C-alpha positions in Angstrom: -24.3 26.2 -12.0 -22.9 22.7 -10.8 -21.7 22.5 -7.1 -18.3 23.4 -6.4 -18.4 20.7 -3.5 -19.1 17.5 -5.8 -15.4 15.8 -5.1 -16.1 16.1 -1.0 -19.7 14.9 -1.6 -18.6 11.8 -3.2 -16.4 11.2 -0.6 -18.7 11.6 2.3 -21.8 9.5 0.0 -19.1 6.7 -0.3 -18.3 6.9 3.6 -21.9 6.8 5.0 -23.0 4.2 2.3 -20.3 2.0 3.1 -20.7 2.6 6.8 -24.4 1.1 6.5 -23.0 -2.2 4.8 -20.8 -2.7 7.9 -23.7 -2.5 10.3 -25.4 -4.8 8.2 -22.7 -7.4 7.6 -22.8 -9.6 10.9 -26.7 -10.5 9.8 -27.4 -13.4 8.4 -30.3 -13.5 5.6 -32.8 -14.5 8.1 -31.9 -11.9 10.4 -32.4 -9.5 7.8 -35.4 -10.3 7.0 -37.3 -10.4 10.3 -39.7 -8.0 11.9 -40.0 -8.1 15.8 -43.1 -5.4 16.0 -44.8 -3.1 13.9 -42.4 -0.2 15.3 -39.6 -1.9 13.9 -38.1 -2.6 10.3 -36.3 -5.6 8.9 -32.4 -4.5 8.5 -33.2 -5.5 4.9 -35.8 -2.9 4.3 -33.4 -0.2 6.0 -31.1 -1.1 3.4 -33.6 -1.0 0.2 -35.1 2.1 1.6 -32.1 4.2 2.1 -31.5 3.5 -1.5 -35.0 4.3 -2.5 -34.6 7.9 -1.2 -31.2 8.4 -3.5 -33.1 6.7 -6.3 -36.3 8.6 -6.4 -35.6 11.7 -4.9 -32.3 12.6 -6.0 -32.0 10.7 -9.2 -35.0 11.4 -10.5 -34.4 15.2 -10.0 -31.5 14.6 -11.8 -32.9 12.6 -14.9 -36.1 13.5 -16.0 -38.0 10.9 -17.3 -36.3 8.2 -15.4 -38.1 4.9 -15.1 -36.4 2.5 -12.1 -35.3 -1.0 -13.7 -36.3 -2.2 -10.2 -40.1 -3.0 -10.7 -41.9 -2.6 -7.5 -39.6 -1.1 -5.4 -41.1 2.4 -5.6 -43.8 0.9 -3.4 -42.0 -1.6 -1.4 -39.7 0.5 -0.2 -41.4 3.8 0.2 -41.6 4.7 3.7 -44.5 7.2 4.3 -44.0 9.9 1.2 -47.6 10.0 0.1 -46.6 12.5 -2.3 -44.6 9.9 -4.2 -47.3 7.0 -4.3 -48.4 3.9 -2.2 -46.6 2.2 0.3 -46.3 -1.3 1.3 -48.0 -1.5 5.0 -45.1 -0.9 7.7 -45.9 -3.8 10.0 -46.0 -6.1 7.1 -42.5 -5.3 6.0 -41.2 -8.5 7.7 -43.3 -10.5 5.1 -41.2 -9.3 2.4 -39.2 -12.6 1.6 -38.4 -11.2 -2.1 -36.6 -9.1 -2.8 -33.7 -11.2 -1.5 -31.0 -9.7 0.7 -28.5 -10.4 -2.2 -31.0 -8.6 -4.6 -31.2 -5.8 -2.2 -27.4 -5.3 -2.0 -27.4 -5.5 -5.6 -30.0 -2.8 -5.6 -27.7 -0.6 -3.7 -24.9 -1.4 -5.9 -26.6 -0.3 -9.0 -27.9 2.9 -7.4 -24.3 3.9 -6.2 -22.8 3.6 -9.4 -25.5 5.6 -11.2 -25.5 8.5 -8.5 -21.9 8.3 -8.2 -21.4 8.9 -11.9 -23.8 12.2 -11.4 -21.4 13.1 -8.2 -18.4 13.0 -10.2 -19.6 15.3 -12.8 -20.8 17.9 -10.1 -24.7 18.3 -9.0 -26.5 21.6 -9.4 -26.9 23.1 -5.6 -30.1 22.3 -5.0 -29.8 18.4 -5.7 -26.3 18.6 -4.0 -28.4 19.6 -0.8 -31.0 16.6 -1.8 -27.7 14.5 -1.5 -26.7 15.8 1.8 -30.2 15.3 3.3 -30.1 11.9 1.9 -26.9 11.2 3.7 -28.1 12.6 7.0 -31.4 10.3 6.5 -29.2 7.2 6.1 -27.3 7.5 9.2 -30.7 8.1 11.1 -31.4 4.6 9.5 -28.1 3.3 10.6 -29.0 3.9 14.3 -32.5 2.2 13.5 -30.9 -0.8 11.8 -29.4 -1.3 15.6 -32.4 -0.5 17.5 -34.3 -2.6 15.4 -31.8 -5.8 15.3 -31.4 -5.5 19.2 -35.0 -5.7 19.6 -35.1 -8.5 17.4 -32.6 -10.4 19.1 -34.1 -9.9 22.5 -37.0 -11.8 21.3 -35.1 -15.0 20.7 -34.6 -17.0 24.2 -31.2 -17.8 22.8 -30.4 -14.2 23.4 -28.1 -13.9 20.2 -25.2 -11.7 20.0 -25.0 -9.0 17.1 -20.8 -8.8 17.3 -18.4 -9.7 19.5 -18.0 -5.8 21.2 -15.3 -4.5 23.6 -16.7 -3.5 27.2 -17.2 0.1 28.0 -14.0 1.3 30.3 -14.7 1.1 33.8 -15.4 4.3 35.7 -15.6 5.1 39.2 -18.8 7.2 39.2 -20.4 7.5 43.1 -22.9 9.5 44.8 -25.8 11.5 43.1 -23.4 14.1 40.9 -23.4 17.4 40.9 -25.5 20.4 39.6 -24.7 22.8 36.9 -26.0 26.5 37.6 -27.2 28.2 34.0 -28.3 31.5 34.4 -31.2 31.9 31.8 -32.2 35.0 29.9 -33.3 35.7 26.6 -31.4 33.2 24.4 -31.2 32.0 20.5 -32.6 28.3 19.7 -32.2 26.4 16.6 -30.0 25.6 13.9 -28.0 28.2 12.4 -27.9 29.1 8.7 -24.4 28.2 7.5 -24.6 24.4 7.8 -26.8 21.3 7.4 -29.6 20.9 9.6 -33.0 19.5 9.2 -36.0 21.7 8.9 -37.3 21.0 11.7 -34.3 22.6 13.6 -35.3 26.0 11.9 -35.9 28.9 12.1 -33.7 30.1 14.8 -35.7 32.2 17.2 -35.5 33.9 20.4 -36.6 32.2 23.9 -36.7 33.1 27.4 -35.5 30.9 30.1 -35.7 31.4 33.8 -32.4 30.3 36.1 -32.3 26.4 36.5 -30.2 23.8 37.3 -29.0 20.8 34.8 -27.6 17.3 36.1 -24.3 17.3 35.7 -24.4 13.6 34.0 -27.5 11.5 33.0 -29.1 9.4 35.6 -27.2 5.7 36.0 -28.5 2.4 36.1 -28.0 2.0 40.0 -29.9 5.2 40.6 -32.7 4.0 38.5 -32.3 0.3 39.9 -32.9 2.7 43.6 -36.2 3.5 42.1 -37.1 0.2 41.1 -36.2 -1.1 44.2 -38.6 1.4 46.2 -41.8 0.3 44.1 -41.4 2.9 41.5 -43.1 0.7 38.9 -46.1 0.5 41.7 -46.7 3.8 42.9 -49.1 5.5 40.5 -48.7 9.0 42.1 -45.5 8.9 40.6 -46.6 8.6 36.8 -48.8 10.3 34.3 -52.2 8.8 33.5 -51.4 7.5 30.2 -48.1 6.4 31.9 -49.4 4.5 34.5 -52.1 3.0 32.2 -48.9 1.7 29.6 -47.2 0.4 33.0 -50.5 -1.5 33.8 -51.0 -2.8 30.1 -47.6 -3.8 29.5 -46.3 -5.1 33.1 -43.5 -3.0 33.2 -41.4 -3.5 36.1 -37.9 -2.2 35.1 -36.2 -0.7 31.8 -36.3 -2.7 28.6 -33.6 -5.5 28.1 -33.0 -5.7 32.1 -32.8 -9.2 33.1 -33.9 -10.0 36.5 -31.8 -12.7 38.8 -34.1 -14.2 41.1 -36.7 -11.7 40.7 -34.1 -8.7 40.6 -33.2 -9.6 44.3 -29.8 -10.6 43.1 -29.3 -7.6 40.9 -29.7 -7.4 36.9 -27.9 -8.5 33.6 -28.5 -6.8 30.7 -29.1 -7.8 27.2 -26.8 -5.9 24.9 -25.9 -6.2 21.3 -22.5 -8.0 22.6 -24.6 -10.1 24.4 -25.9 -10.6 28.0 -23.7 -8.8 30.5 -23.8 -7.8 34.0 -25.8 -4.7 34.6 -23.0 -1.6 34.9 -24.1 0.3 37.8 -22.3 3.5 36.5 -23.3 3.2 33.2 -26.2 5.9 31.9 -29.3 3.9 32.2 -30.9 3.2 28.6 -34.2 2.0 27.2 -36.7 4.0 29.2 -39.7 5.6 27.9 -40.9 9.2 28.4 -43.3 8.0 31.0 -40.4 6.1 33.0 -38.2 9.1 32.9 -41.0 11.3 34.0 -42.0 9.1 36.6 -38.0 8.8 37.9 -37.5 12.2 38.1 -40.7 13.2 40.1 -39.4 10.2 42.6 -35.9 11.9 42.7 -37.6 15.5 43.4 -36.7 17.2 40.0 -37.9 17.1 36.4 -37.0 16.9 32.9 -35.6 19.9 31.2 -37.3 21.5 28.5 -35.8 21.1 25.0 -34.7 24.9 25.4 -32.9 24.3 28.5 -31.1 21.7 27.2 -29.8 23.3 23.8 -29.0 26.3 25.6 -26.6 24.1 28.1 -25.5 21.9 25.4 -24.3 25.1 23.1 -21.1 25.4 25.3 -20.5 21.9 25.0 -17.7 20.3 22.9 -19.5 17.5 20.7 -17.7 14.7 22.2 -18.8 11.3 24.0 -19.5 7.5 23.0 -20.9 7.3 19.2 -21.1 4.3 17.0 -17.7 5.3 15.6 -16.3 4.2 19.0 -17.9 1.0 18.2 -19.0 0.0 22.0 -22.9 0.5 20.8 -23.7 0.5 24.6 -24.0 3.3 27.0 -20.6 4.1 29.1 -19.9 5.8 32.5 -19.8 9.3 33.0 -16.4 11.6 33.0 -16.1 14.3 35.7 -16.6 17.3 33.6 -19.2 20.1 34.7 -21.5 19.0 32.1 -20.5 15.0 30.4 -22.3 12.8 28.1 -24.2 15.6 26.8 -23.6 14.0 23.6 -23.6 10.2 22.6 -24.2 7.5 25.1 -27.9 7.9 25.6 -30.7 10.2 24.3 -32.5 12.1 26.6 -35.9 12.7 27.0 -37.4 16.1 27.3 -40.4 17.7 28.8 -41.2 19.4 25.6 -43.6 17.8 23.0 -42.5 17.9 19.4 -44.0 20.9 17.6 -42.8 23.3 14.9 -40.8 26.3 15.9 -42.4 29.8 15.2 -42.2 30.3 11.7 -41.7 26.9 10.7 -41.9 25.9 7.0 -41.2 22.5 5.6 -39.0 22.0 2.8 -40.3 22.0 -0.9 -41.5 18.7 -2.4 -41.8 15.4 -1.2 -39.1 16.2 1.3 -41.4 18.5 2.9 -42.9 15.3 4.4 -39.6 14.5 6.4 -40.7 15.9 9.7 -43.3 18.4 9.8 -46.3 15.4 9.4 -45.0 13.9 12.7 -45.5 17.4 14.9 -48.2 15.7 17.1 -48.2 13.2 20.0 -44.7 13.1 20.4 -41.8 14.1 22.8 -38.4 15.5 22.3 -34.9 14.1 23.0 -31.5 15.6 22.5 -27.8 14.8 22.4 -27.7 11.4 20.2 -26.5 7.9 21.5 -23.8 5.1 21.7 -25.5 4.2 18.2 -25.8 7.6 16.4 -23.0 8.6 14.3 -20.5 11.3 15.6 -20.9 13.8 12.6 -24.7 13.5 12.3 -25.0 15.6 15.5 -25.3 19.1 16.9 -26.8 21.2 19.7 -29.9 21.6 17.5 -30.7 18.5 16.8 -34.3 17.1 17.8 -35.3 13.7 18.0 -38.4 12.3 18.7 -40.5 9.4 19.6 -43.9 8.5 21.0 -43.6 8.6 25.0 -44.3 5.1 25.3 -41.5 3.7 23.1 -38.3 2.4 24.5 -36.8 0.5 22.1 -34.5 3.5 21.5 -31.6 4.2 23.4 -32.9 6.6 25.6 -32.2 7.8 29.2 -32.5 11.2 31.0 -30.9 13.7 32.6 -32.7 15.9 35.6 -33.3 19.5 35.7 -34.2 21.8 38.8 -35.6 25.4 38.9 -32.9 27.4 40.5 -33.7 28.1 44.0 
């Protein structure tokens, strides 16, 4: 039985694949090959790996006995799928000067031609589901590509500009913001069964929440700057033990990409994908680790919300915000809605460890390695950010990073217990 939604899937396939190409278009071959740290990957690798997914997971499922004409790519561009075979070491991806960027783009074109022919004829439902998974996987890599390029360019003393980007619209957010009371009670958490979701968002299940309050908006740059000026990075009583050790080891004094003027006494500039700009006081603070978010919350007399609290509050909020589709590629200021910026602008750290939901079952086959194997030692973030695609997100979406990482576009929203 062939899928009845083949035409829609073909349209979506072309849209997602072309969006990746557009994001990579401003990069030179040298930009696309470099790797700035082991956690990051070269843009060329992202371009190749997303094609590798469709070739290895989808085309091989459609064509028994398929043999790739691209010798060695199966190993070079395998990320972490042990069930598929060997991988090139992640910290050494920047050493792959060959294949060239033009070769990788030709690889993408060849895979697109082959898979689009199958999409035109229609796919079995199980394979159509793999294509949908691959498209959401590629959208994750679109975000990673921009994260990694920003980190790469920040290592260059010239602080190069990725693209000439518009400034976020001015805002007049002042004061500490308001708080939204949420009743809590017995609630449902997790993705519904009638739409795409990753396996880590399921099964939908019940959770109990005590009444709580959630901040109307994320913490702003001005608010976080007050924490910095008050010696927040010098007070061990505010930090988890691992967080304090990280601050000492890394020498953190402020969020990533902040550029102090006269040691911070004259304020800060900020490195962005649009170049170096004055730090916008009313935009959501960005590029903070879980440790920094947690320390700020303690300093502010509050806490981070759990992921269940975040999802319960967000379920009634329209999926609107500042996404990659809007072209700013940087956080903007808040609106005046009761709960604003729940989606877009910055991923919001939660107090929840990344763990399986009750009854979790990974997907069958190699894609079962997609999420479940990482459910240890990481923390959950919610809501998406300014480099996330709008149609990739939903209230149940669970992102996850290690607590010390901060090159992702991550900020925070405060929570408190209801009095």
